[in-house]
N, C-alpha and C positions, 0 to 999 in steps of 0.2 A: 393943536387946535378943535380938535372934536373930543379934543379923551373925558372931555365936562359931560357932552351929550348922554356919553355912554359910563359913564361911572354911575355902579348902581352901588359903591362903598358907601355916597354922600362926602366923597375930600377925604377917609380916608391914609388914603396916600397920597395925596396931594390935588393941586389943579395944574391944569393945563399940560399936564405929561406929553413928552413925545415917549411913543409906544413900541416903534419900529426903528431898524437897524438891518444890516445887509439879510439878516436870516426874515426879512418883510418880504422878500421876494420865495422865499420858500412857501414861506404861510400861502400867503395870496394866487402863487403862479405853480408849485409843485418842484418835486426834481429837476426835474429835464430845464425848466426854467436856469435852474440856480443854475444848474452843469455850466448849460449855455453862456451865463453872463464871467462865470468863475474862469471858464477856456477863455473867454474874449481877455477876459482880465492875463492869463497866464500867458497868453498869444504873443500880446505885445506887448509886454515884459520880454520877452521872449527876445522879438523881432529888437530893440528897443537894446538891447545887449549886443544880438552878433553886430547891428550895428555901429555901436561904439568900440569894438573888436575889432571889425574888419575896419574902423576910422584909425583906428591906430600906429597904420602902415606909413613907413619915413615918405616923405617929401612926396605932399599933400596937403594944400592953402588951405583945405575947408578942413583937415584935421578937428581944429579946438574943434569950434561948430560943434560940429555931430559929434564930438568926445561927451562936450559940456550937455548940447540940446538931447545927447541920451540917457544921463546920467540925470538932469533933469527931474526929465516925465520916468523912468521909472520912479525917483524918489517920492514924485505929486502920483503914484500908484498905490505907489506903497502906503503912502500918506493916507489917500482916499479909501484899502483896503482895511487900515486901523481905524482912522477916525469912523468908518462907516458901520465898524460893527457899536457902538458907542451911543449913535448917533443915527438923527433917521437920512442916510447919503445914497440910499440904494436909486431914485428915482432924480438923482439929481444934475438938475440938466451940465453940470462939469465933465463928469467921466466924457460923454458924449463929447466935449469940444476935447476931452484928452485923446480918443480912440479919435479924431478930426485929423490934429495935429502929429499924433503917430504915422499915421498914416498919408499926410505931406509930408513928414519928414523922411518913411523909406523911400518912400516914388523919387524925391528932389534926390537925394543919395544914390539911389541906383541913377540916376539920369547924371548925377556926376564923377560916379566910378563906370559908367561907360563910355563918360566923356575923354577919362584918363586913360582909357587903354584906345581909346580911338590914335592918343598920341603917341 
């Protein structure tokens, strides 16, 4: 969007380029913030894997839901990571929506597990 304003080459490399990726966090805020963001993504993926693994227990009605949602969210996070390496996605609002849905899924899964334990 603002590439043309700061391009000193006179358009030699093209116009209206997006020059950022996930690495923009590293350039903008340093290694600590990049580490925190990558840790959030890794821990979210591990939580989804744990939910999917525990949901494979037999005789639970909601198994399919938790297996499917954990798989879908893991695929979404992986697609975000791969796509964000080539496209300006580090500050995209979609990843925060992923985090919110992951947290809600984890909390609901824990509630359902407690209900099963009470029975």
